[in-house]
C-alpha positions as CSV (number, residue, x, y, z in Angstrom):
1,M,-0.1,0.5,0.2
2,K,1.3,3.2,-0.7
3,A,1.9,6.3,1.6
4,R,-1.1,8.2,0.5
5,D,-3.4,5.4,0.4
6,L,-3.0,5.1,4.3
7,M,-3.2,8.4,4.9
8,A,-6.7,8.5,3.1
9,K,-7.5,5.7,5.4
10,A,-5.9,7.5,8.2
11,I,-8.3,10.8,7.4
12,R,-11.3,8.1,7.1
13,A,-10.8,6.6,10.4
14,A,-10.1,10.0,12.7
15,T,-13.9,11.0,10.7
16,S,-15.2,7.8,11.7
17,A,-13.9,8.0,15.4
18,Q,-15.6,11.4,15.5
19,V,-19.0,9.9,14.1
20,L,-18.8,7.4,17.1
21,L,-18.0,9.9,19.5
22,Q,-20.6,12.1,19.1
23,S,-23.3,9.5,18.3
24,G,-21.6,8.2,22.3
25,D,-19.9,4.9,21.3
26,A,-16.4,5.6,23.8
27,D,-15.5,2.2,22.5
28,G,-16.1,2.9,19.0
29,A,-14.7,5.7,18.9
30,C,-11.6,4.0,20.9
31,N,-10.7,1.7,18.2
32,R,-10.6,4.4,15.2
33,A,-8.9,7.0,16.4
34,Y,-6.2,4.5,17.4
35,Y,-6.5,2.6,13.6
36,A,-6.6,6.5,12.4
37,M,-3.1,7.4,14.2
38,F,-1.7,3.3,12.8
39,D,-2.7,4.2,9.5
40,A,-1.0,7.3,9.9
41,A,2.4,6.3,11.1
42,R,2.8,3.9,8.6
43,A,2.0,5.7,5.9
44,A,4.8,8.6,7.8
45,L,7.1,5.7,7.8
46,L,7.1,4.2,4.2
47,A,7.3,8.0,3.8
48,S,10.3,8.6,4.9
49,G,12.0,6.0,3.2
50,A,12.8,4.1,7.5
51,P,14.7,0.7,7.0
52,V,11.5,-1.1,8.0
53,E,9.7,-4.5,6.9
54,A,7.0,-4.4,5.7
55,E,5.7,-7.3,7.8
56,V,7.2,-5.6,11.0
57,A,5.1,-2.4,10.1
58,R,1.8,-4.3,9.9
59,T,2.2,-5.6,13.6
60,H,0.9,-3.0,16.2
61,N,3.9,-3.0,17.9
62,G,6.2,-3.5,15.8
63,L,5.2,-0.5,14.0
64,I,5.1,1.6,17.0
65,A,8.7,0.8,17.7
66,A,9.6,1.4,14.5
67,F,7.5,4.9,14.8
68,S,9.7,5.6,17.7
69,L,13.1,4.2,16.7
70,H,12.8,6.0,13.1
71,L,11.1,9.4,13.5
72,V,10.3,10.1,17.5
73,K,14.6,8.9,18.6
74,T,15.8,11.0,15.1
75,G,13.3,14.1,16.3
76,R,11.4,14.3,13.5
77,V,7.8,14.2,15.4
78,P,7.5,15.5,18.8
79,I,7.8,13.0,21.7
80,E,3.9,14.1,22.8
81,L,3.2,12.9,18.8
82,G,4.9,8.7,20.6
83,R,3.1,8.9,23.7
84,A,-0.2,9.9,22.4
85,L,0.0,6.9,19.6
86,N,1.3,4.3,23.2
87,K,-2.2,6.0,25.2
88,A,-4.4,5.5,22.1
89,E,-3.5,2.0,21.8
90,E,-3.2,1.6,25.2
91,L,-7.3,2.6,25.5
92,R,-7.8,0.5,22.4
93,L,-7.0,-3.0,23.6
94,V,-8.9,-2.1,27.1
95,A,-12.5,-0.7,24.5
96,D,-11.6,-3.5,22.8
97,Y,-10.8,-7.0,24.4
98,K,-11.1,-5.9,27.9
99,G,-14.9,-4.8,28.6
100,D,-14.0,-2.2,30.7
101,P,-16.0,1.1,30.0
102,I,-14.2,4.0,28.4
103,G,-15.0,6.9,29.6
104,I,-16.4,10.0,27.2
105,G,-13.3,12.1,28.2
106,D,-10.5,9.4,27.3
107,A,-12.7,9.0,24.0
108,T,-12.6,12.9,23.6
109,W,-9.1,13.0,24.5
110,A,-8.6,9.6,21.7
111,V,-10.1,11.1,18.7
112,Q,-8.4,14.8,19.4
113,Q,-5.3,13.1,19.6
114,A,-5.8,11.1,15.8
115,Q,-7.2,14.3,14.5
116,T,-3.8,16.4,15.6
117,F,-1.5,13.3,14.8
118,V,-2.8,12.3,11.8
119,Q,-3.0,15.8,9.9
120,A,1.4,16.0,11.6
121,M,2.1,13.2,9.7
122,Q,-0.2,14.8,6.9
123,T,2.0,17.7,7.1
124,T,5.1,16.6,7.6
125,F,6.1,13.2,5.6
126,I,3.2,13.9,2.9
127,P,3.4,16.7,0.0
């Protein structure tokens, strides 16, 4: 998949996250917010030319580690955005697998972070 296609997918997921949040679906909003960030991070890694094997960037742990190593630790992406990606994944795991309720405050944070993250990756890496 090309970086532009991944970024378009990320933008759609961020939009979906906002719609789900507005309808009161905090779990769904966290899920879509995280996947918006996941796809935007994949697009950024691809567009940056970072030496990351495709298989690594398709797994959650692999992608987050590669994103941190190649883009955050090198200063190309602010550390706050790297932390937001990690926290969004934690919220998604709770929403999708643990069954604990996600509060609307956490969901609102996740959706806002996803919008910020996607915009930053698009501005920085997708001309």
